[in-house]
LUMVOKOL-433168 format. One record per residue (C-alpha): x, y, z; residue in three letters. Coordinates in steps of 0.05 Angstrom, whole numbers. Layout:
# LUMVOKOL-433168
{node {X Y Z} ALA}
...
***
This chain:
# LUMVOKOL-433168
{node {157 537 -81} MET}
{node {221 514 -47} MET}
{node {286 508 -88} ASP}
{node {285 434 -73} GLY}
{node {216 428 -104} GLU}
{node {239 464 -166} PHE}
{node {297 416 -172} ASN}
{node {250 357 -165} ILE}
{node {203 385 -219} LEU}
{node {263 390 -266} ALA}
{node {282 318 -250} ARG}
{node {211 294 -261} ILE}
{node {206 330 -328} THR}
{node {272 298 -350} ALA}
{node {249 230 -326} LEU}
{node {183 235 -364} ALA}
{node {221 254 -428} ARG}
{node {273 199 -421} GLU}
{node {222 145 -404} ALA}
{node {181 163 -465} GLN}
{node {244 157 -508} GLU}
{node {262 90 -476} ASP}
{node {192 61 -486} LEU}
{node {181 89 -555} SER}
{node {166 34 -605} GLY}
{node {162 -19 -550} SER}
{node {102 -61 -529} CYS}
{node {91 -14 -470} PHE}
{node {53 41 -507} GLU}
{node {3 50 -450} ASP}
{node {60 59 -401} LEU}
{node {95 109 -448} ARG}
{node {31 149 -451} GLN}
{node {26 149 -375} ALA}
{node {95 180 -371} PHE}
{node {74 231 -424} ALA}
{node {15 252 -380} ARG}
{node {60 268 -320} ILE}
{node {70 343 -336} PRO}
{node {-6 352 -343} GLU}
{node {-19 317 -277} ARG}
{node {33 359 -241} LEU}
{node {0 423 -267} ALA}
{node {-69 403 -242} SER}
{node {-95 411 -170} PRO}
{node {-75 359 -119} MET}
{node {-127 305 -108} GLN}
{node {-143 295 -33} LEU}
{node {-189 237 -14} ALA}
{node {-228 235 52} ILE}
{node {-241 163 75} VAL}
{node {-269 130 137} GLY}
{node {-325 89 165} LYS}
{node {-399 107 168} ILE}
{node {-418 167 211} SER}
{node {-346 189 221} SER}
{node {-365 260 198} SER}
{node {-330 256 131} LYS}
{node {-379 301 94} SER}
{node {-385 349 152} THR}
{node {-309 356 152} LEU}
{node {-309 370 78} VAL}
{node {-361 424 86} ASN}
{node {-321 454 144} ALA}
{node {-258 455 101} ILE}
{node {-297 492 48} LEU}
{node {-330 537 100} GLY}
{node {-400 524 72} GLN}
{node {-456 478 96} PRO}
{node {-487 428 48} GLU}
{node {-435 432 -7} VAL}
{node {-437 357 2} VAL}
{node {-495 322 34} ARG}
{node {-491 301 107} THR}
{node {-534 255 148} GLY}
{node {-538 210 208} ALA}
{node {-524 145 172} MET}
{node {-507 139 98} GLU}
{node {-527 204 65} GLU}
{node {-465 204 21} THR}
{node {-484 147 -23} TRP}
{node {-431 157 -76} ASN}
{node {-363 188 -87} VAL}
{node {-366 265 -93} SER}
{node {-307 299 -128} TRP}
{node {-305 372 -109} LEU}
{node {-271 420 -158} LYS}
{node {-263 494 -166} TYR}
{node {-319 526 -207} GLY}
{node {-388 558 -207} ASP}
{node {-422 545 -139} PRO}
{node {-489 545 -174} GLU}
{node {-466 502 -233} GLY}
{node {-496 435 -250} ASP}
{node {-473 372 -216} VAL}
{node {-443 322 -265} VAL}
{node {-458 249 -253} VAL}
{node {-404 204 -283} HIS}
{node {-424 132 -298} TYR}
{node {-379 71 -296} LYS}
{node {-392 58 -370} LYS}
{node {-358 124 -387} GLY}
{node {-418 169 -399} THR}
{node {-440 228 -357} SER}
{node {-503 267 -343} GLU}
{node {-513 338 -318} ARG}
{node {-562 349 -260} ILE}
{node {-585 419 -238} SER}
{node {-560 438 -169} ARG}
{node {-632 443 -144} LYS}
{node {-644 369 -161} GLU}
{node {-578 345 -131} TRP}
{node {-608 333 -61} ALA}
{node {-652 279 -90} GLU}
{node {-594 246 -125} TRP}
{node {-553 246 -61} ALA}
{node {-610 219 -18} ASN}
{node {-603 144 -9} ARG}
{node {-672 139 24} LYS}
{node {-703 136 -44} ARG}
{node {-718 65 -68} ASP}
{node {-696 77 -140} ASP}
{node {-625 94 -119} ASN}
{node {-605 21 -117} GLU}
{node {-592 19 -191} GLN}
{node {-554 85 -188} LEU}
{node {-506 58 -136} ARG}
{node {-488 2 -183} ASP}
{node {-477 46 -244} THR}
{node {-450 113 -219} VAL}
{node {-374 121 -213} SER}
{node {-373 190 -180} TYR}
{node {-408 257 -176} ILE}
{node {-371 321 -196} GLU}
{node {-390 383 -155} VAL}
{node {-362 453 -163} THR}
{node {-351 507 -111} SER}
{node {-316 575 -113} ASP}
{node {-276 564 -49} GLN}
{node {-203 585 -60} GLU}
{node {-174 521 -30} ILE}
{node {-203 481 -88} LEU}
{node {-157 518 -137} LYS}
{node {-99 482 -103} GLN}
{node {-132 420 -74} ILE}
{node {-190 381 -103} ASN}
{node {-228 342 -49} ILE}
{node {-257 272 -59} ILE}
{node {-312 255 -9} ASP}
{node {-326 180 -4} THR}
{node {-380 134 26} PRO}
{node {-363 94 89} GLY}
{node {-314 37 79} LEU}
{node {-359 -7 123} ASP}
{node {-423 13 87} SER}
{node {-485 -29 98} PHE}
{node {-494 -23 24} TYR}
{node {-434 -64 0} GLY}
{node {-437 -28 -68} THR}
{node {-417 37 -34} ASP}
{node {-353 8 -4} SER}
{node {-337 -25 -70} ARG}
{node {-349 40 -107} ASN}
{node {-302 76 -60} THR}
{node {-245 26 -66} LEU}
{node {-254 18 -142} ASP}
{node {-253 93 -152} PHE}
{node {-191 103 -107} LEU}
{node {-154 47 -143} ARG}
{node {-170 78 -210} GLN}
{node {-157 151 -193} VAL}
{node {-99 140 -145} ARG}
{node {-109 206 -106} PRO}
{node {-46 244 -88} ASP}
{node {-62 245 -14} ALA}
{node {-113 218 36} VAL}
{node {-144 238 103} ILE}
{node {-170 180 144} MET}
{node {-225 193 194} LEU}
{node {-232 153 258} PHE}
{node {-294 161 301} ALA}
{node {-298 144 375} LYS}
{node {-221 137 376} SER}
{node {-215 63 389} ILE}
{node {-150 27 374} ASN}
{node {-183 -30 337} ALA}
{node {-225 17 295} ASP}
{node {-164 59 275} THR}
{node {-121 -1 256} LEU}
{node {-180 -33 220} GLY}
{node {-192 27 175} ILE}
{node {-118 31 157} ILE}
{node {-115 -44 142} GLU}
{node {-180 -43 102} ASP}
{node {-155 16 62} PHE}
{node {-87 -16 48} ARG}
{node {-119 -82 26} GLN}
{node {-171 -47 -17} GLY}
{node {-128 6 -50} VAL}
{node {-57 -20 -41} GLY}
{node {5 12 -13} ASN}
{node {32 80 -34} GLY}
{node {4 119 24} PHE}
{node {56 139 75} LEU}
{node {66 196 125} PRO}
{node {86 236 64} ILE}
{node {15 238 37} ASN}
{node {-32 210 91} ALA}
{node {-58 238 156} MET}
{node {-113 219 205} GLY}
{node {-170 256 239} VAL}
{node {-203 234 304} MET}
{node {-273 260 292} SER}
{node {-332 276 338} LYS}
{node {-289 291 398} ILE}
{node {-349 331 426} ASP}
{node {-377 263 446} GLU}
{node {-322 260 499} ILE}
{node {-353 322 531} TRP}
{node {-423 293 524} ALA}
{node {-402 232 565} SER}
{node {-370 275 619} ASP}
{node {-377 352 616} PRO}
{node {-318 359 664} GLU}
{node {-270 333 611} LEU}
{node {-233 375 560} ASP}
{node {-245 338 494} PRO}
{node {-181 363 460} LEU}
{node {-137 343 519} ARG}
{node {-170 275 525} GLU}
{node {-166 262 451} ALA}
{node {-91 280 449} HIS}
{node {-78 228 503} GLN}
{node {-113 175 462} VAL}
{node {-75 196 400} ILE}
{node {-9 191 437} ASP}
{node {-26 118 449} GLY}
{node {-44 107 376} LEU}
{node {23 135 353} ARG}
{node {57 77 389} SER}
{node {26 29 339} GLN}
{node {75 14 283} GLU}
{node {21 12 228} VAL}
{node {-1 82 249} VAL}
{node {70 110 250} ARG}
{node {86 79 182} ASN}
{node {21 103 149} THR}
{node {1 170 177} LEU}
{node {36 237 183} PHE}
{node {-3 247 248} ASP}
{node {-74 244 276} ILE}
{node {-112 307 294} TYR}
{node {-173 313 339} PRO}
{node {-230 352 306} VAL}
{node {-304 368 318} THR}
{node {-324 382 247} ALA}
{node {-395 404 265} MET}
{node {-368 457 312} LEU}
{node {-319 482 259} ALA}
{node {-374 485 206} LEU}
{node {-420 528 248} CYS}
{node {-366 582 256} VAL}
{node {-374 605 183} SER}
{node {-449 616 193} SER}
{node {-448 644 265} ALA}
{node {-489 709 269} THR}
{node {-500 768 315} GLU}
{node {-569 739 329} GLU}
{node {-537 675 353} ASP}
{node {-492 717 399} LEU}
{node {-554 752 427} ARG}
{node {-588 686 442} LEU}
{node {-525 659 476} PHE}
{node {-522 722 518} LYS}
{node {-593 709 541} ALA}
{node {-574 637 560} LEU}
{node {-513 662 597} SER}
{node {-558 700 645} ARG}
{node {-585 634 672} LEU}
{node {-556 607 737} ASP}
{node {-495 564 722} GLY}
{node {-521 500 753} GLU}
{node {-589 511 721} ARG}
{node {-556 518 653} PHE}
{node {-515 454 663} LYS}
{node {-578 416 679} ARG}
{node {-611 441 615} LEU}
{node {-553 414 574} LEU}
{node {-556 344 606} LYS}
{node {-595 320 545} SER}
{node {-626 347 481} GLU}
{node {-696 332 509} ARG}
{node {-683 376 571} ARG}
{node {-653 432 530} PHE}
{node {-714 435 484} LEU}
{node {-768 430 537} ALA}
{node {-814 489 553} VAL}
{node {-790 532 613} TYR}
{node {-819 597 640} GLU}
{node {-752 622 666} ASP}
{node {-713 614 600} VAL}
{node {-714 676 556} GLU}
{node {-698 638 492} VAL}
{node {-758 602 463} SER}
{node {-757 527 451} GLU}
{node {-760 541 376} GLU}
{node {-697 584 377} ARG}
{node {-662 535 423} ARG}
{node {-677 480 372} ALA}
{node {-643 523 319} GLU}
{node {-581 533 362} LEU}
{node {-579 459 379} LEU}
{node {-582 438 305} ALA}
{node {-527 487 288} LYS}
{node {-479 484 347} TYR}
{node {-495 420 384} GLY}
{node {-495 417 460} ARG}
{node {-420 424 465} TYR}
{node {-419 486 420} GLY}
{node {-475 518 460} ILE}
{node {-437 503 525} TYR}
{node {-373 534 497} LEU}
{node {-408 597 471} ALA}
{node {-444 610 536} VAL}
{node {-381 599 577} GLU}
{node {-343 646 531} TYR}
{node {-395 701 543} LEU}
{node {-393 691 618} ARG}
{node {-317 697 619} ARG}
{node {-312 758 574} ASN}
{node {-375 798 592} GLY}
{node {-378 864 554} GLU}
{node {-313 847 517} ASP}
{node {-346 788 482} ALA}
{node {-355 794 407} SER}
{node {-379 751 349} LEU}
{node {-308 748 321} GLU}
{node {-281 728 389} GLY}
{node {-333 673 395} MET}
{node {-315 647 326} ARG}
{node {-241 644 342} GLN}
{node {-255 608 407} MET}
{node {-299 556 372} LEU}
{node {-247 544 318} LEU}
{node {-194 532 371} GLN}
{node {-237 487 414} LYS}
{node {-260 447 353} SER}
{node {-188 429 337} GLY}
{node {-202 452 266} PHE}
{node {-154 511 268} ASP}
{node {-94 467 283} ALA}
{node {-118 415 233} PHE}
{node {-125 465 176} MET}
{node {-57 495 191} LYS}
{node {-27 426 179} VAL}
{node {-70 414 116} VAL}
{node {-45 479 86} ARG}
{node {27 468 106} GLU}
{node {33 393 95} HIS}
{node {-13 384 35} PHE}
{node {-23 454 6} GLY}
{node {47 484 6} GLU}
{node {79 417 -12} ARG}
{node {28 398 -65} ALA}
{node {82 393 -118} ALA}
{node {124 344 -77} LEU}
{node {63 302 -59} ILE}
{node {37 299 -131} LYS}
{node {107 280 -155} ASN}
{node {110 223 -104} TYR}
{node {40 195 -119} SER}
{node {51 199 -195} SER}
{node {118 164 -191} LEU}
{node {92 111 -144} TYR}
{node {34 95 -190} ALA}
{node {82 88 -249} LEU}
{node {130 46 -208} SER}
{node {72 -2 -192} VAL}
{node {54 -7 -265} ARG}
{node {126 -23 -285} CYS}
{node {130 -77 -232} HIS}
{node {63 -107 -255} GLN}
{node {87 -110 -327} GLU}
{node {152 -140 -303} GLY}
{node {117 -194 -262} ASP}
{node {75 -212 -323} ARG}
{node {138 -220 -365} LEU}
{node {174 -262 -312} CYS}
{node {129 -321 -330} ARG}
{node {159 -321 -400} ARG}
{node {230 -338 -420} SER}
{node {233 -321 -494} ASP}
{node {284 -271 -518} SER}
{node {232 -216 -531} ALA}
{node {205 -221 -460} SER}
{node {276 -219 -431} ILE}
{node {291 -156 -472} ALA}
{node {227 -123 -449} ASN}
{node {243 -139 -377} ARG}
{node {311 -106 -385} LEU}
{node {277 -45 -415} LEU}
{node {228 -41 -356} LEU}
{node {285 -48 -306} ASN}
{node {321 10 -340} LYS}
{node {260 54 -332} VAL}
{node {248 31 -261} LEU}
{node {319 49 -240} ARG}
{node {307 120 -264} LYS}
{node {240 123 -227} VAL}
{node {271 96 -163} ASP}
{node {328 147 -166} GLU}
{node {280 205 -170} VAL}
{node {235 176 -115} MET}
{node {295 171 -69} GLU}
{node {311 244 -81} VAL}
{node {238 262 -70} LEU}
{node {236 225 -3} TYR}
{node {297 261 22} VAL}
{node {266 327 0} GLU}
{node {205 311 44} PHE}
{node {250 297 103} GLN}
{node {283 365 93} LYS}
{node {217 401 95} VAL}
{node {195 364 158} ASP}
{node {260 381 194} PHE}
{node {257 454 173} LEU}
{node {186 459 201} ILE}
{node {208 427 266} GLU}
{node {269 472 270} MET}
{node {231 537 259} TYR}
{node {177 515 309} GLU}
{node {232 504 362} GLY}
{node {220 429 366} LYS}
{node {289 409 342} LEU}
{node {347 419 391} GLU}
{node {412 430 352} LEU}
{node {479 462 363} GLU}
{node {489 528 327} GLU}
{node {536 496 276} GLU}
{node {487 439 263} GLU}
{node {430 489 255} TYR}
{node {468 527 202} GLU}
{node {490 464 166} GLU}
{node {419 438 164} LEU}
{node {393 503 135} ARG}
{node {449 503 83} ARG}
{node {441 430 60} VAL}
{node {365 440 56} CYS}
{node {376 497 6} GLY}
{node {356 554 52} GLU}
{node {416 594 28} TYR}
{node {409 575 -45} GLY}
{node {396 514 -89} ALA}
{node {464 507 -122} SER}
{node {513 453 -101} CYS}
{node {562 508 -77} LEU}
{node {507 539 -34} ASN}
{node {488 472 -4} ARG}
{node {559 454 17} ILE}
{node {583 524 35} GLY}
{node {639 532 -16} LEU}
{node {656 599 -49} PRO}
{node {642 615 -122} GLU}
{node {695 586 -168} GLY}
{node {708 523 -127} ALA}
{node {729 465 -171} THR}
{node {692 399 -179} VAL}
{node {749 365 -141} GLY}
{node {739 413 -82} GLU}
{node {664 399 -83} MET}
{node {674 324 -83} VAL}
{node {725 330 -27} SER}
{node {680 374 17} LYS}
{node {618 331 8} VAL}
{node {657 267 20} SER}
{node {686 296 84} GLU}
{node {617 316 110} ARG}
{node {588 249 90} LEU}
{node {642 211 127} GLU}
{node {633 256 188} TYR}
{node {558 244 193} TRP}
{node {564 169 179} MET}
{node {613 164 237} GLY}
{node {566 202 283} ASN}
{node {507 161 261} TYR}
{node {543 95 275} ASN}
{node {564 117 344} SER}
{node {521 172 375} VAL}
{node {460 156 334} GLY}
{node {454 87 363} ILE}
{node {453 114 433} LEU}
{node {407 174 418} PHE}
{node {352 156 368} PRO}
{node {323 226 369} SER}
{node {390 253 340} ARG}
{node {396 194 292} ALA}
{node {338 223 251} ARG}
{node {372 286 228} PHE}
{node {440 251 223} MET}
{node {408 204 172} LYS}
{node {381 265 135} LEU}
{node {452 293 129} PHE}
{node {478 225 104} ILE}
{node {423 219 51} ASP}
{node {430 291 29} SER}
{node {506 289 21} TYR}
{node {503 221 -13} ARG}
{node {454 249 -65} LEU}
{node {496 312 -73} LEU}
{node {558 271 -86} LEU}
{node {521 230 -138} ASN}
{node {494 294 -171} ASP}
{node {564 325 -175} ILE}
{node {594 263 -207} ARG}
{node {535 256 -255} THR}
{node {542 330 -275} ALA}
{node {617 321 -285} GLN}
{node {606 261 -331} CYS}
{node {556 300 -373} LYS}
{node {604 359 -376} LEU}
{node {661 314 -399} ASP}
{node {616 282 -451} ALA}
{node {594 351 -477} ALA}
{node {667 374 -480} SER}
{node {686 313 -520} ARG}
{node {628 324 -568} PHE}
{node {642 399 -577} LEU}
{node {718 399 -577} TYR}
{node {738 327 -589} GLY}
{node {774 325 -522} LYS}
***
């Protein structure tokens, strides 16, 4: 955990305590209890929701993240007929079906396939009554991040879309991954807009990212194309859309099916691919023109049609093509582990999971803080709006009380946002993406807490410096960066980003110093009467 995150946790704990005291004995008992639950929420795993339209490979992506097939059901159309909440636990344990009326029912894992199969006629009533399904797995990532798999937002069964949006509104997940299939502009913007209208705001680049799924279809349309390169070109265009920039951390191209097969790739698969690699190159390309051609009976193909069907179901045509090409390039040096690494890289999954672990996993505390505070801020505003329609003295007093609590929430959220910016800049800096002068580099590391979390560490003053010296140094740096921002920043927007970070960081530091001084003076007066 970064020093900044520890500082935020301390602020959140103090906020929860003060808000409970402020609201004690008021008419906002539910709101007081919500603040009381903050520490418990922060100690629990982060809740990550996967949303998208039908057949965008949501469930396949979830299984790939867990490294296990069929943890959640997958299918060609609408196999995921209800919300699945994946938590850490016994992989053979019962599935718990939670109903909207508040009751639950345990179903053995062996029977779960029937519950998750929407083909059955008697599932219509279940769709109307089930809130979500709780499933356990022993994958390590679930200790840190719970995953919520949802039905398609454009489901043919309107109940499914409604279940998804109702559940997300109620649970308010900490973070979200939005899937976009076929990579069309209108589709991408439509999903974001549907999600915002259905669930509300609160999802920003801080806690939302996108996935362009099924990029293997790019290869299927033209085997001469590199799906990852083509997908990145499309994504570059999507980033130019304001709604995308303002909502998503980034969009990552992924073939979830290819990533999923890596965990179950075997030496026998490698042997079969070696046999296929002995075919003439042009002959092999013709076989992969379509599934029908690949599965036909041929006298000159060593691998039987039955075994080819198994490979096709597991790897798809693109995966088979990649595996065979890998064997041709590497010859005797080819290995199962080498093939797995190649498939992970080509699927885009390796790069995607790196970001998930860094952006969501390692910053889970920051993200949970943000989502919890945002939800409470919304509730305070809703209560305030309700009271605005009344002008009696009690309502006015209650509005003032809510405003007092809201100011405290907003102050912490501002600090939290700056902390996120610091982490982003540090990642860019260490990856060599941020061009800074040596002095700027050192100042950025210092103000971000890389040399220590104390105020003295962050502004570079020696031990024993007075409060006046701290105020003077921070004020000087704040004035310097504000001057740069107002002149150079206007001409060079790329530099304006980190200049703004310095301004926000020093402004908050100055406020913290003055607040700490006021508390010290008050304590001194209380203890010594001075």
